[in-house]
C-alpha positions in Angstrom: 0.5 -0.1 0.1 1.7 3.4 -1.3 1.6 5.1 2.2 5.0 6.2 4.2 5.3 4.0 7.4 6.0 6.6 10.2 9.5 6.0 11.8 8.4 5.4 15.4 10.4 3.8 18.3 8.2 1.1 19.2 9.9 -2.2 20.6 8.3 -5.9 20.0 6.2 -5.3 23.1 4.7 -2.1 22.1 4.0 -3.2 18.7 2.1 -6.5 20.4 0.1 -4.2 22.3 -0.8 -2.1 19.6 -1.9 -4.6 17.5 -4.0 -6.3 20.3 -5.2 -3.1 21.0 -6.5 -2.0 17.5 -8.0 -5.7 16.9 -10.0 -5.6 20.1 -11.0 -2.3 19.1 -12.2 -3.1 15.5 -14.0 -5.9 17.1 -16.1 -4.3 19.9 -16.1 -0.9 19.4 -15.3 -0.1 22.9 -12.3 2.0 24.5 -9.6 -1.1 25.6 -8.2 -1.2 29.2 -5.2 -2.7 30.4 -6.8 -5.8 32.1 -8.2 -6.4 28.6 -4.9 -5.9 27.0 -3.1 -7.9 29.6 -5.7 -11.2 29.0 -5.7 -10.6 25.0 -2.3 -9.5 24.1 -0.7 -13.0 24.7 2.2 -11.1 26.9 3.0 -11.9 30.0 3.1 -8.7 31.7 1.1 -6.7 34.6 -1.4 -4.3 33.8 0.8 -1.7 35.3 3.4 -2.5 32.9 0.9 -2.1 30.0 -0.7 0.7 31.1 3.0 2.5 31.2 3.5 1.2 27.4 -0.3 2.9 26.8 1.1 6.1 28.0 4.0 6.2 25.9 1.9 5.0 22.8 -0.3 8.0 23.7 2.5 10.5 23.7 3.4 9.3 20.2 0.1 10.0 19.5 -1.1 6.1 18.4 -3.6 5.9 20.7 -5.8 8.4 22.9 -8.0 8.3 25.8 -11.7 9.3 24.6 -13.6 11.4 27.3 -12.5 10.2 30.8 -12.7 6.3 29.6 -10.0 4.4 31.5 -9.6 2.6 28.0 -7.6 4.0 24.9 -8.6 3.7 21.4 -6.4 3.9 17.9 -5.7 7.3 16.5 -5.6 7.7 12.7 -1.9 7.5 13.0 -2.1 4.3 15.3 -4.2 2.6 12.4 -1.8 4.0 9.6 1.4 2.1 11.8 -1.1 -0.9 12.3 -2.1 -1.1 8.6 1.7 -0.7 7.5 3.9 -2.3 9.9 1.8 -5.0 12.1 -1.2 -6.3 9.5 -1.0 -9.3 7.6 -2.8 -9.6 4.7 -3.7 -12.8 3.4 -5.3 -13.1 -0.2 -8.8 -14.7 -0.2 -9.0 -18.1 -1.1 -9.8 -19.7 -4.5 -13.1 -20.2 -3.4 -13.9 -17.0 -2.6 -12.4 -15.4 -5.5 -14.8 -17.8 -7.5 -17.6 -16.5 -5.8 -16.8 -13.0 -6.8 -16.0 -14.1 -10.3 -19.4 -15.4 -11.0 -21.1 -11.8 -10.0 -18.8 -10.5 -12.5 -19.5 -12.4 -16.0 -17.5 -11.1 -18.9 -20.7 -11.6 -20.9 -21.9 -8.6 -19.3 -21.4 -5.2 -20.8 -19.1 -2.5 -19.1 -21.6 -0.2 -17.4 -23.0 -3.7 -16.3 -19.8 -4.8 -15.0 -18.8 -1.8 -13.4 -22.2 -1.3 -11.8 -22.3 -4.6 -10.4 -18.9 -4.7 -9.2 -19.8 -1.4 -6.7 -23.3 -3.7 -5.6 -20.4 -6.5 -5.1 -18.1 -4.6 -2.6 -20.7 -3.2 -0.9 -22.7 -6.6 -0.4 -19.4 -8.4 0.7 -17.8 -6.0 2.9 -21.1 -4.5 4.1 -19.6 -0.7 3.5 -20.0 1.7 0.6 -18.7 0.2 -2.6 -17.5 2.8 -5.5 -16.6 2.0 -8.9 -15.2 5.1 -11.5 -16.7 4.8 -15.1 -14.3 5.4 -18.1 -15.2 7.1 -20.6 -16.5 5.8 -24.0 -13.3 7.2 -25.4 -11.3 4.7 -23.3 -13.1 1.6 -25.2 -12.6 0.6 -28.7 -15.2 0.9 -31.1 -16.4 -1.9 -33.3 -18.8 -0.8 -36.0 -21.0 2.3 -36.9 -23.8 3.1 -39.1 -25.6 6.4 -40.2 -29.1 6.7 -40.7 -30.1 9.9 -42.7 -33.0 11.6 -40.7 -33.8 15.5 -42.5 -31.9 17.8 -44.0 -28.7 17.8 -41.9 -29.6 15.4 -39.0 -28.1 12.1 -38.9 -28.4 9.3 -36.5 -25.0 7.6 -35.5 -25.3 3.9 -34.3 -21.8 3.4 -32.5 -21.2 0.0 -31.3 -18.5 -0.8 -28.8 -16.2 -3.6 -28.5 -17.7 -4.6 -25.0 -21.4 -4.9 -26.4 -22.1 -1.3 -25.8 -24.5 0.6 -28.5 -24.5 4.2 -28.3 -27.3 6.2 -30.5 -26.8 10.1 -31.0 -28.6 12.5 -33.4 -26.1 14.6 -35.2 -26.4 18.0 -37.1 -24.0 18.3 -39.9 -22.8 21.5 -42.2 -24.7 19.9 -45.2 -26.9 17.3 -46.0 -25.7 14.0 -47.0 -26.9 11.3 -49.1 -27.5 7.7 -48.1 -25.0 6.7 -50.3 -22.5 9.2 -48.9 -23.3 8.0 -45.5 -22.8 4.3 -46.2 -19.2 5.0 -48.2 -18.0 7.2 -45.5 -19.2 4.5 -42.5 -17.5 1.7 -44.6 -14.3 3.5 -44.7 -14.8 4.3 -40.9 -15.4 0.5 -40.1 -12.3 -0.7 -42.5 -10.1 1.6 -41.2 -10.6 2.1 -37.5 -12.6 -1.1 -35.9 -11.2 -1.7 -32.6 -9.5 1.5 -32.2 -10.3 3.9 -29.5 -11.9 7.0 -30.2 -9.1 9.4 -28.8 -6.8 7.2 -31.2 -9.3 7.7 -34.3 -9.7 11.1 -33.8 -5.8 11.8 -33.7 -5.3 9.6 -36.6 -7.8 11.5 -38.6 -6.3 14.9 -37.7 -3.0 13.9 -39.1 -4.5 12.3 -42.3 -6.2 15.5 -42.7 -3.3 17.6 -42.4 -1.1 15.1 -44.7 -3.9 15.8 -47.5 -4.9 19.1 -46.4 -3.6 20.4 -49.6 -5.4 18.0 -51.9 -8.0 16.6 -49.8 -10.5 14.5 -51.2 -14.3 14.6 -50.9 -14.0 11.1 -49.0 -11.8 12.5 -46.7 -13.5 15.7 -46.2 -16.7 14.3 -45.5 -14.8 11.3 -43.4 -13.2 14.2 -41.1 -16.8 15.9 -40.5 -18.8 13.0 -39.6 -16.2 11.4 -37.8 -15.7 14.7 -35.8 -19.4 14.7 -34.9 -20.1 10.9 -34.4 -17.0 10.3 -31.9 -17.3 13.1 -29.5 -17.8 11.9 -25.9 -21.4 12.1 -24.9 -22.0 12.4 -20.7 -21.9 9.5 -19.2 -22.1 8.4 -15.3 -18.8 9.3 -13.6 -19.3 6.6 -10.9 -21.3 3.8 -9.5 -21.9 3.8 -5.5 -23.6 1.3 -3.5 -24.7 0.3 0.0 -24.7 4.0 1.2 -27.0 3.1 3.9 -24.6 1.1 5.3 -23.0 3.7 6.9 -26.0 4.9 8.9 -25.2 2.4 11.6 -21.7 2.4 11.7 -19.5 4.8 13.8 -22.6 7.5 14.5 -22.1 7.8 18.3 -23.3 11.4 18.7 -24.5 14.6 16.6 -21.0 15.5 15.2 -20.8 12.0 13.9 -24.3 12.5 12.6 -23.3 15.6 10.6 -20.1 14.1 9.2 -22.2 11.3 7.5 -24.7 14.0 6.3 -21.7 15.5 4.3 -20.5 12.4 3.2 -24.0 11.5 1.3 -24.0 15.1 0.2 -20.4 14.2 -1.3 -21.9 11.2 -3.2 -24.4 13.3 -4.5 -22.1 15.9 -6.0 -19.0 13.5 -6.8 -16.8 16.0 -7.7 -14.6 16.0 -4.8 -14.9 12.4 -4.5 -13.9 12.0 -7.9 -11.0 13.9 -7.6 -9.6 12.0 -4.5 -10.2 8.2 -6.7 -8.2 9.8 -9.7 -5.5 10.3 -7.4 -5.9 6.6 -6.5 -6.1 5.7 -10.2 -2.3 7.2 -11.0 -1.2 4.9 -7.9 -0.2 1.5 -8.3 -1.8 -1.3 -6.3 -3.8 -0.8 -3.6 -4.6 2.7 -2.1 -5.6 3.3 1.8 -6.6 6.7 3.2 -7.3 6.9 6.7 -9.5 9.5 8.4 -8.1 13.1 7.1 -5.2 11.5 5.3 -7.2 11.7 1.9 -7.7 15.6 2.3 -11.1 15.7 1.9 -13.2 16.8 4.7 -16.3 14.0 4.2 -13.8 11.4 4.7 -12.4 12.6 8.0 -14.1 9.8 9.8 -13.6 7.1 7.2 -11.1 5.2 5.4 -10.9 4.7 1.7 -9.4 1.6 0.3 -9.0 1.2 -3.7 -7.2 -0.7 -6.8 -6.8 0.4 -10.3 -8.7 -1.6 -13.0 -8.1 -1.6 -16.9 -7.3 -4.0 -19.7 -4.1 -4.4 -21.2 -1.8 -3.2 -18.6 -3.9 0.4 -19.1 -5.7 1.5 -16.1 -9.4 2.5 -17.1 -10.8 3.7 -13.5 -10.5 2.6 -10.1 -12.9 0.4 -7.7 -12.5 0.8 -3.6 -14.7 0.6 -0.3 -15.6 3.5 1.8 -15.8 2.5 5.4 -15.3 3.6 9.1 -11.9 3.8 10.5 -12.7 1.2 12.9 -12.8 -1.6 10.4 -11.2 -5.0 9.9 -8.5 -4.1 7.2 -7.1 -7.5 6.5 -10.6 -8.8 5.3 -11.6 -5.6 3.5 -8.4 -5.1 1.6 -8.0 -8.4 0.1 -11.9 -8.3 -1.2 -10.9 -5.0 -3.0 -7.6 -6.4 -4.4 -9.5 -9.6 -5.6 -12.6 -7.6 -7.2 -10.2 -5.6 -9.3 -8.4 -8.4 -10.7 -11.4 -10.0 -11.4 -12.9 -6.9 -13.0 -9.8 -6.9 -15.2 -10.2 -9.8 -16.2 -13.7 -9.8 -17.2 -13.0 -6.6 -19.4 -10.3 -8.2 -20.8 -12.3 -11.0 -22.3 -14.9 -8.5 -22.5 -13.1 -6.4 -25.0 -11.3 -9.2 -26.9 -11.9 -9.3 -30.9 -14.8 -11.5 -31.3 
């Protein structure tokens, strides 16, 4: 996980007690006292010794004592040390991987796969599943047809390699006959099938510049129709599933409810959350933000675990889970990793030439 591990002077005993404290707090949500740690840590030390170690951990900012409680809870920095240097993350077993794979069949269209992935993450972790959506320009196209409507209006039928079909009406500078539209469609299908829309636009621009002085009528028609047809239409930015799972988790008072309301509003706006997710897309492997580490105020009380997905080594987006900082990281991280790998595999098979 691409985070810096703080260089803190923790001996083996302090590390073991921090591990035990985090594990117990994640399990029951209650501040952990020294007597409880004496029973569960596996160390042969007295409660008094544990209290001294807890005081040292508190001075380091790794644990805190809420209100007047005798017990302590991990801080964001405590969770970070736990995740980066004390946590043992094991890959999912093959039966669990196969169960996830059945929920993401390669026969589904890309939007269905992404929507299913967000729902699957929510269902398995009981938190919020998020998946960013690649724009159509990232998906190779397979076939295009033009249907004349009236005067300068033409219907474009664009079929992508993943099975998506996009219909749009474009308005052109002049009227085209059915024969001209068919000729341009045949040319585009023969020359560009299997390429991404951004690649096609660049190649057309290059061809146009190379033949600008003696551009024939077919090339001129192709450029105008392609520029209009391959414009990227607005799409959903991301799929989000399971927001209500957070309503009963980590909400203890009005300030927690205010923070939850702010997060729900962020799900509606999406812009700021997408900015965080786009940062994750530029990182390799699993990315983990705990609390305020994301720099996004709405996530201050929550953790975000993401992994990139894509085709042929090219990242198309990220998927992940949003949950409370008090989560079983060793359980959620492998689920996010495996789901990203399975989604990538389904998309690779989905976009393979037919």
